[in-house]
Backbone as CSV, one residue per row, in Angstrom:
resi,resn,N_x,N_y,N_z,CA_x,CA_y,CA_z,C_x,C_y,C_z
1,MET,-22.892,3.320,-18.963,-21.701,3.652,-18.201,-21.682,2.814,-16.916
2,GLU,-20.521,2.407,-16.525,-20.360,1.644,-15.299,-20.606,2.543,-14.091
3,ASN,-20.933,1.917,-12.963,-21.154,2.684,-11.742,-19.854,3.126,-11.101
4,SER,-18.776,2.362,-11.295,-17.496,2.746,-10.713,-16.345,2.182,-11.545
5,LEU,-15.203,2.823,-11.410,-13.962,2.382,-12.049,-12.929,2.166,-10.958
6,LEU,-12.132,1.117,-11.081,-11.094,0.817,-10.108,-9.823,0.419,-10.850
7,TYR,-8.755,1.205,-10.653,-7.472,0.930,-11.295,-6.354,1.157,-10.284
8,SER,-5.197,0.545,-10.549,-4.043,0.758,-9.676,-2.783,0.924,-10.511
9,SER,-1.753,1.442,-9.859,-0.463,1.603,-10.511,0.114,0.235,-10.852
10,ASN,0.807,0.171,-11.958,1.457,-1.051,-12.386,2.864,-1.068,-11.789
11,LYS,3.194,-2.103,-11.039,4.492,-2.156,-10.357,5.661,-2.187,-11.336
12,LEU,5.487,-2.852,-12.467,6.543,-2.874,-13.479,6.772,-1.468,-14.040
13,PHE,5.685,-0.734,-14.307,5.812,0.630,-14.828,6.433,1.561,-13.794
14,LEU,6.129,1.345,-12.509,6.772,2.144,-11.460,8.283,1.927,-11.490
15,PHE,8.700,0.682,-11.631,10.126,0.365,-11.685,10.786,0.966,-12.925
16,LEU,10.145,0.784,-14.089,10.738,1.261,-15.346,10.774,2.785,-15.448
17,ASN,9.889,3.484,-14.740,9.878,4.943,-14.745,10.702,5.540,-13.606
18,GLY,11.420,4.716,-12.867,12.325,5.219,-11.834,11.648,5.559,-10.518
19,LYS,10.445,5.110,-10.294,9.744,5.354,-9.031,9.859,4.105,-8.156
20,ILE,11.090,3.714,-7.921,11.371,2.474,-7.200,10.852,2.531,-5.768
21,GLU,10.865,3.697,-5.154,10.392,3.824,-3.775,8.890,3.601,-3.648
22,ASP,8.154,3.637,-4.762,6.704,3.465,-4.725,6.251,2.062,-5.129
23,ILE,7.176,1.140,-5.370,6.796,-0.203,-5.794,5.994,-0.916,-4.707
24,LEU,6.380,-0.741,-3.455,5.656,-1.372,-2.353,4.412,-0.590,-1.939
25,THR,4.284,0.636,-2.430,3.151,1.486,-2.051,2.465,2.066,-3.290
26,PRO,1.897,1.229,-4.151,1.287,1.749,-5.378,-0.006,2.515,-5.099
27,TRP,-0.415,3.334,-6.055,-1.646,4.102,-5.967,-2.814,3.242,-6.434
28,ILE,-3.979,3.469,-5.847,-5.223,2.841,-6.284,-6.256,3.943,-6.419
29,ILE,-6.948,3.992,-7.552,-7.980,5.001,-7.765,-9.323,4.294,-7.970
30,ASN,-10.333,4.804,-7.288,-11.692,4.300,-7.431,-12.591,5.501,-7.699
31,ILE,-13.276,5.488,-8.824,-14.196,6.573,-9.167,-15.603,6.001,-9.102
32,ASP,-16.408,6.509,-8.173,-17.787,6.056,-7.986,-18.718,7.119,-8.556
33,PHE,-19.396,6.801,-9.662,-20.254,7.766,-10.333,-21.605,7.917,-9.640
34,GLN,-22.044,6.917,-8.884,-23.307,7.020,-8.165,-23.190,8.004,-7.001
35,LYS,-22.108,7.885,-6.224,-21.895,8.757,-5.063,-21.126,10.019,-5.420
36,GLU,-20.615,10.104,-6.657,-19.807,11.227,-7.138,-18.578,11.436,-6.252
37,ILE,-17.810,10.353,-6.083,-16.632,10.375,-5.215,-15.439,9.776,-5.951
38,ILE,-14.288,10.440,-5.827,-13.012,9.895,-6.290,-12.210,9.535,-5.043
39,THR,-11.768,8.285,-4.959,-10.990,7.821,-3.815,-9.611,7.393,-4.312
40,ILE,-8.575,7.971,-3.702,-7.189,7.592,-3.995,-6.630,6.935,-2.731
41,LYS,-6.095,5.732,-2.874,-5.486,5.031,-1.741,-4.027,4.753,-2.059
42,LYS,-3.194,4.857,-1.031,-1.773,4.570,-1.167,-1.270,4.106,0.187
43,LYS,-0.584,2.957,0.204,-0.018,2.487,1.467,0.979,3.493,1.996
44,ASN,1.021,3.652,3.321,1.993,4.582,3.884,3.377,3.940,3.933
45,TRP,4.367,4.741,4.268,5.762,4.280,4.213,6.084,3.196,5.235
46,TYR,5.267,3.072,6.280,5.507,2.045,7.286,4.926,0.701,6.863
47,LEU,4.184,0.695,5.742,3.564,-0.496,5.163,2.559,-1.149,6.105
48,ILE,2.069,-0.385,7.061,1.089,-0.909,8.011,-0.308,-0.400,7.661
49,GLY,-0.418,0.894,7.419,-1.716,1.500,7.153,-1.817,2.009,5.727
50,VAL,-2.951,2.635,5.444,-3.235,3.160,4.111,-3.633,4.620,4.235
51,ASN,-3.037,5.468,3.403,-3.475,6.853,3.297,-4.580,6.898,2.256
52,GLU,-5.684,7.524,2.620,-6.845,7.543,1.736,-7.296,8.988,1.546
53,TYR,-7.457,9.391,0.293,-7.903,10.730,-0.054,-9.229,10.592,-0.792
54,ILE,-10.268,11.224,-0.265,-11.598,11.134,-0.862,-12.024,12.526,-1.294
55,HIS,-12.407,12.652,-2.562,-12.844,13.922,-3.122,-14.234,13.741,-3.710
56,ALA,-15.123,14.644,-3.377,-16.426,14.661,-4.027,-16.294,15.459,-5.322
57,PHE,-17.050,15.072,-6.323,-17.002,15.808,-7.590,-18.391,15.887,-8.191
58,ARG,-18.668,16.975,-8.840,-19.884,17.118,-9.647,-19.518,17.575,-11.041
59,LEU,-18.448,18.327,-11.130,-18.018,18.852,-12.419,-16.507,18.688,-12.520
60,ILE,-16.064,18.015,-13.540,-14.634,17.839,-13.781,-14.168,19.025,-14.607
61,LYS,-13.195,19.758,-14.080,-12.692,20.937,-14.777,-11.545,20.611,-15.722
62,ARG,-10.673,19.669,-15.326,-9.502,19.374,-16.151,-9.043,17.942,-15.914
63,ILE,-8.652,17.304,-16.993,-8.041,15.981,-16.933,-6.718,16.090,-17.668
64,GLU,-5.642,15.809,-16.971,-4.313,15.895,-17.581,-3.670,14.522,-17.553
65,ILE,-3.285,14.046,-18.715,-2.622,12.746,-18.833,-1.214,12.979,-19.344
66,LYS,-0.236,12.530,-18.581,1.166,12.617,-18.985,1.621,11.206,-19.329
67,GLN,1.836,10.959,-20.615,2.236,9.627,-21.053,3.753,9.486,-21.018
68,HIS,4.192,8.348,-20.549,5.607,7.993,-20.524,5.821,6.872,-21.532
69,ILE,7.039,6.433,-21.673,7.294,5.287,-22.541,6.526,4.078,-22.005
70,PHE,6.544,3.919,-20.696,5.802,2.850,-20.038,4.780,3.471,-19.105
71,GLY,3.514,3.394,-19.448,2.451,3.876,-18.579,2.188,5.363,-18.708
72,ALA,1.316,5.853,-17.812,0.911,7.251,-17.833,0.528,7.696,-16.433
73,ASP,0.652,8.998,-16.185,0.164,9.629,-14.962,-1.106,10.382,-15.331
74,ILE,-2.080,10.379,-14.431,-3.309,11.112,-14.692,-3.616,12.019,-13.507
75,GLU,-3.999,13.247,-13.817,-4.359,14.235,-12.806,-5.755,14.746,-13.138
76,ILE,-6.652,14.662,-12.161,-8.041,15.054,-12.348,-8.328,16.247,-11.455
77,ARG,-8.755,17.334,-12.059,-9.065,18.566,-11.310,-10.583,18.738,-11.310
78,SER,-11.159,18.836,-10.122,-12.596,19.035,-9.994,-12.864,20.024,-8.875
79,MET,-13.675,20.976,-9.106,-14.181,21.949,-8.123,-13.284,22.102,-6.883
80,GLY,-12.047,22.517,-7.071,-11.145,22.792,-5.959,-10.336,21.610,-5.479
81,ASN,-10.508,20.453,-6.061,-9.770,19.256,-5.668,-8.900,18.781,-6.817
82,THR,-7.769,18.198,-6.478,-6.895,17.600,-7.480,-6.577,16.180,-7.040
83,SER,-6.818,15.228,-7.925,-6.512,13.830,-7.671,-5.455,13.397,-8.669
84,LYS,-4.394,12.754,-8.188,-3.308,12.336,-9.071,-2.931,10.896,-8.760
85,ILE,-2.720,10.131,-9.823,-2.263,8.757,-9.698,-1.176,8.546,-10.742
86,CYS,-0.119,7.855,-10.361,1.046,7.685,-11.236,1.158,6.255,-11.749
87,CYS,1.727,6.147,-12.942,2.146,4.882,-13.553,1.029,3.856,-13.687
88,ILE,-0.096,4.276,-14.271,-1.121,3.310,-14.633,-0.966,3.009,-16.116
89,LYS,-1.656,2.011,-16.596,-1.593,1.683,-18.013,-2.226,2.811,-18.821
90,LYS,-1.683,3.056,-20.005,-2.197,4.130,-20.860,-3.657,3.906,-21.215
91,ILE,-4.027,2.672,-21.471,-5.414,2.381,-21.831,-6.358,2.662,-20.657
92,ASN,-5.894,2.416,-19.423,-6.710,2.723,-18.242,-6.879,4.226,-18.076
93,ALA,-5.830,4.993,-18.353,-5.925,6.448,-18.279,-6.939,6.971,-19.289
94,GLU,-6.937,6.393,-20.489,-7.908,6.800,-21.516,-9.330,6.424,-21.109
95,GLU,-9.506,5.248,-20.497,-10.829,4.834,-20.038,-11.355,5.776,-18.959
96,ILE,-10.486,6.182,-18.040,-10.881,7.138,-17.000,-11.281,8.453,-17.640
97,LYS,-10.465,8.931,-18.579,-10.750,10.198,-19.257,-12.101,10.150,-19.963
98,LEU,-12.344,9.110,-20.743,-13.592,9.009,-21.493,-14.804,8.873,-20.570
99,ALA,-14.663,8.107,-19.494,-15.769,7.944,-18.550,-16.107,9.267,-17.861
100,LEU,-15.088,10.050,-17.485,-15.339,11.340,-16.838,-15.926,12.350,-17.817
101,ILE,-15.496,12.322,-19.067,-16.066,13.222,-20.078,-17.531,12.865,-20.318
102,ASP,-17.829,11.567,-20.422,-19.223,11.146,-20.582,-20.064,11.566,-19.385
103,TYR,-19.507,11.437,-18.192,-20.230,11.840,-16.985,-20.526,13.338,-17.013
104,ASN,-19.519,14.141,-17.386,-19.715,15.599,-17.469,-20.771,15.959,-18.503
105,GLN,-20.775,15.289,-19.636,-21.752,15.568,-20.681,-23.159,15.260,-20.204
106,GLY,-23.323,14.266,-19.374,-24.640,13.905,-18.860,-25.155,14.851,-17.808
107,ASN,-24.278,15.662,-17.204,-24.682,16.565,-16.120,-24.866,17.998,-16.574
108,LYS,-25.017,18.231,-17.863,-25.162,19.605,-18.349,-26.429,20.271,-17.862
109,GLY,-27.494,19.493,-17.666,-28.776,20.078,-17.289,-28.831,20.540,-15.847
110,GLY,-27.923,20.091,-15.004,-27.940,20.470,-13.590,-27.447,21.891,-13.381
111,PHE,-27.779,22.455,-12.247,-27.382,23.804,-11.889,-26.096,23.717,-11.082
112,ILE,-24.997,24.155,-11.654,-23.692,24.085,-11.006,-23.083,25.494,-10.964
113,ILE,-22.681,25.919,-9.781,-22.036,27.223,-9.618,-20.539,27.005,-9.595
114,CYS,-19.820,27.698,-10.461,-18.365,27.563,-10.495,-17.709,28.746,-9.813
């Protein structure tokens, strides 16, 4: 398994799905399996700075993928946190899903309180 995954929204898919206001401010998701951190970045509306959301995770509770004609949205729920990224490629959403499922399967031996 890779140490981290990095994907971003596809600008063409944002346009084709009617999210025209987000073309200049696409989402970027970075999942670091070593540090157990999910980072979502999105440029702010002033196009000067970046809004960054960092979530720690040990156990993924739910992965929801909403497929569109062009691209997919993915929502990751982990221990009280929800991370969402819109309009990524469907294959990237599947890669994220499979990597997180593999990560969860490897952490069965740990002691986790839900």
